[in-house]
C-alpha positions in Angstrom: 125.0 37.3 192.9 122.1 38.0 190.8 120.3 35.1 192.6 121.3 36.5 195.8 119.4 39.6 194.9 116.5 38.3 193.8 116.4 36.5 196.6 116.1 39.2 199.2 114.0 41.6 196.8 111.6 38.4 196.4 111.2 37.9 200.3 111.3 41.8 201.1 107.9 41.7 198.6 107.2 39.1 200.5 106.8 41.1 203.7 104.0 42.9 203.9 104.3 44.3 208.0 104.4 43.2 211.4 101.9 40.9 212.4 98.4 42.2 212.5 95.0 42.1 214.7 95.3 39.2 216.8 92.8 36.1 215.8 93.8 32.5 214.3 93.6 33.2 210.8 94.5 30.0 209.4 97.9 28.4 210.5 98.9 24.6 209.6 102.4 22.8 209.5 104.3 19.5 209.6 106.3 18.7 213.0 108.0 15.6 214.6 106.4 13.9 217.5 107.5 11.2 219.5 106.8 7.9 216.9 106.6 9.9 213.9 105.3 13.2 212.1 102.1 14.9 212.9 99.9 17.3 210.8 99.0 20.6 212.9 96.3 23.4 212.5 95.2 26.7 214.0 91.7 27.6 213.2 88.9 30.5 214.5 86.4 28.2 213.4 84.6 25.9 215.6 85.3 22.4 213.7 89.2 21.1 212.3 90.2 21.5 208.5 89.3 19.0 206.3 92.4 17.3 205.2 93.2 13.9 203.1 96.7 11.9 203.1 97.0 10.9 199.1 93.6 11.9 198.2 92.2 10.0 201.0 89.6 12.0 203.2 91.7 12.1 206.7 89.7 13.3 210.5 91.8 15.8 212.0 91.4 15.9 215.4 90.9 18.8 218.0 94.0 18.8 220.2 93.3 21.6 222.2 89.5 23.2 222.5 89.2 27.3 222.8 90.4 28.3 226.2 90.9 31.9 228.2 93.1 33.5 226.4 93.4 31.0 223.6 90.0 31.8 221.4 91.3 29.2 219.0 91.1 25.2 217.9 94.4 23.7 217.4 94.7 20.4 215.3 96.4 17.7 214.8 96.4 14.5 212.7 99.6 11.6 212.9 100.8 10.9 209.4 102.1 7.7 208.0 105.4 8.0 207.5 105.0 6.7 203.6 102.7 9.4 202.9 103.4 11.5 199.5 100.9 13.9 199.9 99.1 15.7 202.3 96.3 18.9 202.2 94.8 20.7 205.0 91.9 23.1 204.5 92.9 22.9 200.6 96.9 23.6 201.3 99.7 21.4 200.9 101.8 21.0 203.4 105.9 20.2 203.7 106.8 16.3 204.2 110.1 14.8 205.3 112.3 14.1 202.8 114.2 10.6 202.9 117.8 11.9 203.4 117.9 15.7 204.1 120.3 17.8 203.1 119.8 21.3 204.2 118.5 21.7 207.3 118.0 25.3 208.9 118.6 26.7 212.4 116.9 29.5 214.1 116.2 30.4 217.5 115.8 32.9 220.5 113.4 34.6 218.0 110.5 36.7 219.7 110.3 40.2 220.7 111.5 41.0 224.3 109.6 42.8 226.4 110.2 42.1 229.5 110.3 45.0 232.5 113.1 48.0 232.1 114.1 45.5 228.5 111.9 46.6 225.5 112.9 46.0 222.1 110.9 47.9 218.6 108.7 45.1 217.6 107.2 47.2 215.1 110.2 48.1 213.6 111.5 45.0 211.2 115.5 46.2 211.5 115.2 46.2 215.3 113.6 42.9 215.1 114.0 41.0 212.0 112.8 37.5 212.7 110.3 37.7 210.1 112.6 39.3 207.4 114.9 36.3 208.3 112.3 33.5 208.0 111.3 34.7 205.1 114.7 34.9 203.6 115.1 31.1 204.9 112.2 30.2 203.4 113.4 30.8 200.0 116.9 29.0 200.6 114.3 25.8 200.7 115.5 23.4 203.7 114.6 20.2 204.2 113.6 20.8 207.6 113.7 23.6 210.3 115.1 23.0 213.6 113.7 25.4 215.9 116.1 25.8 219.3 113.8 27.2 221.5 112.2 30.5 222.7 110.0 31.9 221.1 107.5 33.9 223.2 109.0 36.5 224.5 106.1 39.3 225.2 106.0 39.4 228.8 105.0 42.8 230.0 103.2 45.5 228.3 105.0 48.4 226.2 105.7 51.3 228.0 103.5 54.2 227.6 105.0 56.4 225.0 106.8 53.7 223.1 105.8 53.8 219.5 108.7 51.0 219.0 106.0 48.8 220.2 103.3 50.4 220.6 100.1 47.8 220.6 101.8 45.2 221.2 99.8 42.5 223.1 101.7 40.9 226.3 101.8 37.9 228.4 101.0 34.2 227.8 98.1 34.5 225.2 97.3 33.7 222.0 97.7 37.2 220.4 101.6 37.1 221.7 101.8 33.7 220.0 100.8 34.8 217.0 102.5 38.1 216.7 106.1 36.5 218.6 106.0 33.2 216.2 102.9 32.0 214.2 102.7 35.5 212.1 106.2 35.9 211.2 107.1 32.2 210.4 104.0 31.8 208.3 105.8 31.4 204.7 108.6 28.9 206.8 106.0 26.8 208.5 104.8 26.5 204.8 108.0 25.6 203.5 109.6 22.1 205.2 108.7 20.2 208.4 110.2 21.1 212.1 111.4 20.1 215.1 110.3 21.9 218.0 112.2 22.8 221.1 111.2 23.8 224.4 112.9 27.1 225.4 112.9 28.8 229.2 110.6 30.9 227.7 108.3 28.2 227.3 108.3 27.3 231.2 104.9 27.1 232.5 105.2 30.4 234.1 105.6 32.2 231.4 104.9 31.1 227.6 104.3 27.5 228.5 100.7 27.8 228.0 100.5 28.3 224.6 103.7 26.2 224.5 101.6 23.4 225.5 98.3 24.4 223.1 100.6 24.8 219.5 103.8 23.2 219.4 105.0 20.7 222.6 105.1 17.2 220.6 103.4 15.3 223.5 99.8 15.2 223.4 97.9 18.2 224.9 96.0 17.2 228.8 94.5 21.0 230.2 93.6 18.8 233.2 97.4 18.4 234.1 99.8 20.6 235.3 99.3 24.2 234.8 96.0 24.4 232.3 97.9 21.6 230.2 101.7 23.1 230.3 103.9 20.0 232.5 107.2 20.2 233.7 110.2 18.5 232.1 109.1 16.2 229.8 111.0 12.7 228.3 113.7 12.8 225.2 112.4 11.8 222.1 113.9 11.0 219.1 113.1 12.1 215.1 114.9 9.8 212.4 115.9 12.6 209.6 118.1 10.0 207.2 121.2 8.8 208.5 121.1 10.9 211.1 119.0 10.9 214.5 118.1 14.2 216.2 117.2 13.4 220.1 115.1 16.6 221.7 115.8 17.0 225.3 113.6 19.7 227.2 116.1 21.6 229.5 114.0 24.4 229.8 113.9 24.5 233.6 117.8 23.5 233.7 119.7 25.9 236.6 122.2 27.8 235.0 124.0 29.5 237.8 124.6 26.6 240.2 124.6 23.0 239.8 121.5 21.7 241.1 121.8 18.5 242.3 118.2 17.0 242.3 117.5 18.7 238.9 121.3 16.9 237.5 119.7 13.7 238.7 116.9 13.8 236.1 118.7 15.3 233.3 121.7 12.5 234.2 119.0 9.6 233.4 118.2 11.5 230.5 121.4 11.4 228.8 121.9 7.6 229.4 118.3 7.3 227.9 119.6 8.9 224.6 121.6 5.3 224.0 118.0 3.6 223.9 116.7 6.2 221.7 119.7 5.8 219.6 121.9 3.0 219.8 123.8 3.4 216.7 124.4 5.5 214.0 124.8 9.7 214.2 123.1 11.1 216.6 122.3 15.1 217.3 121.3 16.5 220.6 119.2 19.5 220.5 118.0 21.5 223.5 117.4 24.6 224.5 120.2 25.8 227.3 123.8 25.7 226.4 126.2 23.7 228.2 130.1 24.4 227.6 129.9 28.0 225.9 129.7 31.6 226.6 127.9 34.3 226.0 130.2 36.8 228.6 127.6 37.8 231.3 130.1 37.6 233.9 133.5 38.7 232.1 133.1 40.2 229.2 134.5 37.7 225.9 135.2 35.4 228.6 132.9 33.5 230.5 128.6 33.4 231.9 126.1 31.6 230.8 126.8 28.1 230.8 124.8 25.5 232.6 125.8 24.2 235.6 123.6 21.6 236.2 123.7 20.5 232.9 127.6 20.0 233.1 126.8 18.0 236.1 124.6 15.5 234.6 126.1 15.7 231.4 129.6 14.6 233.0 130.8 10.9 231.7 126.8 10.7 230.1 126.4 11.6 226.8 126.7 8.6 224.5 129.4 8.6 221.9 127.9 8.7 218.9 126.7 11.7 219.8 128.6 13.9 217.1 126.7 17.3 217.7 124.5 19.7 220.5 122.0 21.9 219.2 120.8 24.5 221.3 119.9 28.6 221.6 119.4 30.3 224.5 122.6 32.5 224.5 121.8 34.8 221.2 124.6 34.6 219.2 126.2 32.5 216.7 129.0 29.8 217.3 130.5 27.0 216.9 132.5 25.3 219.7 134.9 21.8 219.0 136.4 21.2 222.2 139.9 19.5 223.6 138.0 17.0 225.4 135.8 14.3 223.9 132.2 15.6 223.6 130.2 17.0 221.4 130.3 20.1 218.8 128.3 22.5 220.3 126.5 24.8 217.8 124.0 27.9 219.0 121.9 29.6 216.7 120.3 31.7 219.5 120.5 35.2 217.1 116.8 34.5 215.7 115.2 38.2 216.6 115.8 39.3 220.1 118.2 40.9 221.7 121.4 40.0 220.7 124.1 39.5 223.7 126.0 42.7 223.6 129.2 40.6 225.5 129.3 37.5 223.5 132.9 36.5 222.6 134.3 37.1 218.8 136.4 34.5 219.0 135.9 31.1 221.2 139.1 29.4 220.5 141.7 29.1 223.8 138.6 29.9 226.2 138.1 27.4 229.1 134.3 27.1 229.9 133.4 25.2 233.1 136.6 22.7 232.5 136.3 22.7 228.4 138.6 23.7 226.1 137.2 25.1 222.8 140.1 24.5 220.6 138.3 25.5 217.9 135.6 27.1 216.6 134.0 30.4 214.9 131.6 33.2 216.4 129.7 36.0 214.6 128.3 37.6 217.7 126.3 41.0 217.3 124.1 40.0 214.3 120.3 38.6 213.7 120.8 35.7 211.4 120.0 32.1 210.9 122.5 29.3 210.5 122.1 25.9 207.7 123.8 22.6 207.9 124.3 20.9 204.8 125.6 17.9 203.1 126.4 16.6 199.8 124.5 13.6 199.1 128.0 11.4 198.8 129.3 12.8 202.4 129.0 10.4 205.3 126.9 10.5 207.8 129.3 12.8 210.3 130.5 15.2 207.7 128.7 18.0 207.6 129.0 22.4 207.0 127.5 24.8 209.3 127.1 28.0 207.3 126.0 31.6 209.6 123.7 34.2 207.6 122.3 37.2 208.7 118.7 38.0 208.3 119.4 39.4 204.2 120.3 35.6 203.9 124.3 36.7 203.5 126.7 33.7 204.5 129.1 35.6 207.4 131.3 32.2 208.3 131.3 28.4 207.2 132.9 25.4 209.0 133.6 22.0 208.2 132.3 19.0 210.7 133.6 15.6 210.7 132.6 13.9 213.6 133.6 15.8 216.8 135.8 18.0 215.2 135.2 21.2 212.9 137.9 23.2 210.8 136.4 26.8 210.3 139.9 28.5 208.3 140.7 30.0 211.3 
């Protein structure tokens, strides 16, 4: 208990207020990309920052030059897997560990400003992403997986609303800095990241900022919409005994089965067998397939993805153990009577929470799939952590849900495609 109180106190002292004026004041992080690991940096200077790999000078390349609404430079540097120490602009970067045993899941983190949906972005109790991210950094994860939806400030704060007064809006660096980079600074400096694209990173929403900063693929401003492309191909990240296969489901039609989209996603699900033919696989993608946020009938249905369900039917390889998702603003673990992966939904990082998400998913039938075991903690902001012991088999993990103060709210043991949540 004393350690817990000290952790929270330290996190609170680290929080100096909500993000300030929009300027690129130096952000540095490490992320998985197709084929390996990459260091990235954002700077308001004309040249990329200096870098070293194991003490030897290394040159960061310009990823994206300043452009309309993005008055900053983004730089990138591929890293050898054997690198032991990497410095960027004098700051040490976190590097992958051989066998990560503490994997943080967080998602749907930005502050909602969209027409009549107005969140108090200036109030850390009502938009607690930075609080949760700072506390999570003190839990010392080996890896962070963000399951999508970073950018939420799409329309102006209503006049006279002190809760969001002064907030930027639109697909701009000011919004990306306020919604993600500034509040996530400590967590970015704590561990390597895997970034998943959400529907808020579609090209007509926050996709230009995504393409410039976090997209794992190279940036080309001459392609797509100012460099923002449609659905990307999956890629695999080897995290030591587990392969995380990242899919881009940002545009998958939720309410009806879109046959044209399903054909694309069907091939992507099939391709996982080539990306990771052996060993345990986790599929990380934003939109949920067989879980519900109660948007149609409270506590029962709605929010599941009809297009992805059509595409996934019979096409998810047998070695896929988990799907890691966001999109529904809740925490939930679902295991099924059918032989499909366990779903972990960790979409409670900061945006307005799903008001009618189930309090207990067990017994629900979602688009033909029967939830036989699981756990839910809706209507509570937080993050979750996948953990394993040093001697655990590859398919044995524990998932714990935490509130933004670091208080554990529930825990499930995972073995293969089964869970035991003590209920």
